[in-house]
C-alpha positions in Angstrom: -25.7 80.6 -109.2 -22.5 81.8 -107.4 -22.0 84.2 -110.3 -25.5 85.8 -110.0 -24.9 86.2 -106.4 -21.5 87.8 -106.6 -23.0 90.1 -109.4 -25.8 91.0 -107.3 -23.5 91.9 -104.5 -21.4 94.0 -106.6 -24.2 96.0 -108.1 -25.4 96.5 -104.5 -22.3 98.1 -103.2 -22.0 100.2 -106.4 -25.3 101.8 -105.7 -25.0 101.9 -102.0 -21.5 103.6 -102.5 -23.2 106.1 -105.1 -25.9 106.9 -102.8 -23.6 107.3 -100.0 -21.5 110.0 -102.1 -24.5 111.8 -103.2 -26.0 112.1 -99.7 -22.7 113.3 -98.1 -21.5 115.3 -100.8 -22.7 118.5 -99.3 -20.9 117.5 -96.0 -17.7 116.6 -97.8 -17.7 119.8 -99.9 -18.1 121.9 -96.8 -15.3 120.1 -94.9 -13.0 120.4 -97.8 -13.7 124.2 -98.0 -13.1 124.5 -94.3 -9.6 122.8 -94.8 -8.8 125.0 -97.6 -10.3 128.3 -96.3 -10.5 128.0 -92.5 -12.8 130.8 -90.8 -11.6 132.1 -87.9 -13.2 130.6 -84.8 -15.5 132.4 -82.5 -13.5 132.6 -79.0 -14.8 131.4 -75.9 -16.0 133.4 -72.7 -13.0 132.7 -71.1 -10.7 133.8 -74.0 -12.7 136.9 -74.2 -12.2 137.4 -70.5 -8.5 136.8 -70.9 -8.2 139.0 -73.7 -10.2 141.8 -71.5 -7.8 141.4 -68.7 -4.7 141.7 -71.1 -6.0 145.0 -72.4 -6.9 146.3 -69.0 -3.3 145.5 -68.0 -1.6 147.0 -71.1 -3.9 150.2 -70.4 -2.8 150.3 -66.7 0.9 149.5 -67.6 1.1 152.4 -69.7 0.3 154.7 -66.7 3.6 153.8 -65.2 5.2 156.3 -67.2 4.0 159.2 -65.1 5.9 158.1 -62.2 9.7 158.9 -62.0 11.6 155.9 -60.7 15.2 154.8 -60.8 16.6 151.4 -61.7 17.2 150.5 -58.1 13.4 151.0 -57.3 12.4 149.1 -60.1 14.9 146.3 -59.2 13.6 146.1 -55.7 10.0 146.2 -57.1 10.7 143.5 -59.7 12.2 141.3 -56.8 9.2 141.6 -54.6 6.9 140.6 -57.3 8.7 137.4 -58.0 8.5 136.7 -54.3 4.8 137.5 -54.9 4.7 134.9 -57.6 4.2 137.8 -60.6 6.9 137.0 -63.3 5.5 138.3 -66.2 7.3 141.2 -68.1 4.5 143.7 -67.6 4.4 143.0 -63.7 6.5 145.9 -62.7 4.5 148.2 -65.2 1.2 147.1 -63.9 2.2 147.9 -60.3 3.4 151.4 -61.0 0.3 151.9 -62.9 -1.9 150.9 -60.1 0.1 153.3 -57.9 -1.0 155.9 -60.3 -4.8 154.8 -60.8 -5.6 154.2 -57.2 -5.1 157.7 -55.9 -7.2 159.1 -59.0 -10.1 156.3 -58.2 -9.8 157.3 -54.4 -9.9 161.2 -55.1 -13.2 160.4 -57.5 -14.8 158.5 -54.9 -14.4 161.3 -52.5 -15.5 164.0 -54.8 -18.6 161.9 -55.8 -19.7 161.0 -52.3 -19.0 164.3 -50.8 -16.5 163.5 -48.3 -14.0 166.2 -49.5 -16.7 169.1 -48.5 -15.6 169.0 -45.0 -11.8 169.2 -45.4 -10.8 168.9 -48.9 -7.0 169.2 -48.4 -6.8 166.5 -45.8 -9.2 164.1 -47.5 -7.2 164.6 -50.9 -4.0 164.4 -49.2 -5.0 161.1 -47.5 -6.5 159.6 -50.9 -3.4 160.5 -52.7 -1.2 159.0 -50.0 -3.4 155.9 -49.3 -3.6 155.5 -53.0 0.1 155.5 -53.6 1.4 153.1 -50.9 -1.8 151.1 -51.0 -0.4 148.5 -53.7 2.9 148.2 -52.0 0.7 147.1 -48.9 -1.1 144.6 -51.0 1.9 143.3 -52.3 3.4 142.7 -48.9 0.4 140.8 -47.9 0.8 138.7 -51.0 4.4 137.8 -50.4 3.3 137.0 -46.9 0.4 134.7 -47.9 2.7 133.1 -50.6 5.5 132.5 -48.1 3.2 131.1 -45.4 1.6 128.6 -48.1 5.2 127.7 -49.2 6.1 126.9 -45.5 3.0 124.8 -44.8 3.3 122.8 -47.8 7.2 122.0 -47.8 6.7 119.0 -45.0 4.3 117.1 -47.7 6.5 117.9 -50.6 9.5 116.8 -48.6 7.9 113.4 -48.0 7.2 112.8 -51.4 10.6 113.7 -52.5 11.9 111.1 -50.1 9.6 108.4 -51.6 10.7 109.2 -54.9 14.3 109.1 -54.0 14.1 106.0 -52.1 12.2 104.2 -55.3 15.2 105.1 -57.5 14.7 108.6 -59.0 17.6 111.1 -59.0 16.9 114.4 -57.2 15.9 116.2 -60.1 13.6 113.7 -61.3 12.0 113.6 -57.8 11.8 117.2 -57.9 9.7 117.3 -61.1 7.6 114.4 -60.0 6.8 116.0 -56.6 5.9 119.2 -58.4 3.7 117.7 -60.8 1.8 115.5 -58.4 1.0 118.2 -56.0 0.5 121.0 -58.2 -3.2 121.1 -56.8 -2.7 120.5 -53.2 0.4 123.0 -53.1 0.5 125.3 -56.0 2.7 128.1 -54.7 5.6 125.8 -53.6 4.9 123.5 -56.7 5.2 126.8 -59.0 8.6 127.5 -57.4 9.8 123.9 -58.0 9.0 124.0 -61.7 11.2 127.2 -61.9 13.9 124.8 -60.1 13.4 122.2 -62.9 13.3 124.3 -65.7 16.6 126.0 -64.6 18.2 122.8 -64.5 17.1 121.7 -67.8 18.4 125.1 -69.2 21.9 124.1 -67.9 21.9 125.9 -64.6 23.9 124.2 -61.8 21.8 122.1 -59.3 23.2 124.3 -56.3 22.8 127.5 -58.4 19.0 126.6 -59.0 18.2 125.6 -55.6 19.9 128.9 -54.2 17.8 130.8 -56.6 14.8 129.3 -55.1 15.7 130.1 -51.5 16.4 134.1 -53.0 13.0 133.7 -54.6 11.1 132.6 -51.4 13.1 134.5 -48.8 11.8 131.7 -46.6 14.0 130.4 -43.8 12.9 126.8 -44.1 13.6 126.8 -47.9 17.3 128.3 -47.0 17.9 125.6 -44.5 16.6 122.9 -46.8 19.0 124.3 -49.7 22.0 124.5 -47.3 21.5 120.7 -46.3 21.1 119.7 -49.7 24.2 121.6 -51.1 26.1 119.9 -48.0 24.7 116.4 -48.8 25.9 116.9 -52.3 29.4 118.0 -51.4 29.9 115.5 -48.7 28.2 112.7 -50.6 25.9 111.9 -47.6 22.1 110.1 -48.4 19.8 112.7 -49.8 16.8 110.8 -48.8 18.0 110.6 -45.0 18.7 114.5 -45.3 15.2 115.3 -46.5 13.3 112.9 -44.1 15.5 114.8 -41.0 14.8 118.1 -42.3 10.9 117.1 -42.7 10.6 116.0 -39.3 12.4 119.0 -37.9 9.5 121.4 -40.0 6.7 119.2 -38.5 8.4 119.5 -34.8 8.8 123.2 -35.3 5.0 123.4 -36.3 3.9 121.7 -33.3 6.0 123.8 -31.1 4.6 126.7 -33.0 0.9 125.3 -32.2 2.0 125.0 -28.6 3.3 128.5 -28.3 0.4 130.1 -29.8 -1.8 128.0 -27.2 0.4 129.2 -24.3 -0.1 133.0 -25.4 -3.9 132.3 -25.5 -4.2 133.0 -21.7 -2.5 136.4 -21.8 -4.4 137.5 -24.8 -7.7 136.8 -23.0 -6.9 139.4 -20.3 -8.0 142.3 -22.3 -11.3 141.1 -23.4 -11.7 139.9 -19.7 -11.1 142.9 -18.0 -12.8 145.7 -20.7 -15.9 143.3 -21.8 -16.6 140.4 -19.5 -15.8 141.9 -15.8 -17.8 145.1 -16.3 -21.0 143.0 -17.3 -20.4 140.7 -14.4 -20.1 143.4 -12.0 -23.3 145.2 -13.3 -25.1 141.6 -13.0 -24.0 140.8 -9.7 -23.5 144.2 -7.9 -26.3 145.9 -9.8 -29.2 144.7 -7.6 -27.3 145.5 -4.3 -26.8 148.9 -5.6 -30.3 149.3 -6.2 -31.4 148.1 -2.9 -28.8 150.4 -1.1 -30.0 153.3 -3.1 -33.7 152.6 -1.9 -32.6 152.2 1.5 -30.9 155.4 1.6 -33.8 157.4 0.0 -36.1 156.0 2.7 -33.8 156.9 5.6 -33.2 160.4 4.0 -37.1 160.4 3.5 -37.8 160.0 7.2 
């Protein structure tokens, strides 16, 4: 009886295995063919957009050959681009390419819209000038915005550094951890901290890596922080205490800046009061009296 049951189970398993093998044969052959001869996958929409952006960047970058430039100008432009957060190799080429492309686009707009018909020389000269210096103004605006974001996010990063250092991590490990944890809340500052971490992993000294951070950001609060960290390392004082004191100082400076802006509000309100609100009040209050006086004078003169 037991032999019959075992024989039945064995035959059933063989039949089931054969059926499954025949049923999934096409799928198995297809997977084997995909492994042997992989077909190129279709790119997603994001990848296509990235390819288009890279193509446009390359095309714009080729226009930079039109402008004559010295090595000193390229160095200054590269430094400004790094402070704005653009560290790519083609960033300088794209900047000078837009210096060529923007004036051409503005001149084309002026020609198509008919603005150049009134005074062609001044309109085209203005388009060329604005188009040439426009990318520089935009880059300066981007640098100021990034510096503002770095200055605002520095106290939060310092607090997290204090927590990590007091928990037993070294300053290098705390920097990497803070950059990882706050990459969504403070992306600009965390990006700079990641560069510091990469430089230290590449073998650069800690003091040199933090000095490079101060040069890249060109922010006074970062320079003060770097000076305090270097002095703390040289003198052997507590890094956590140094970071906490600097964080409290930055928050106190932020409060003072807000109080200063609030104190300036009364002075800044003088101009809208004089030019907009006071004339309206005078018109409302003295208008009816002026009308009555005019009617009274008309009656007197009429008699």
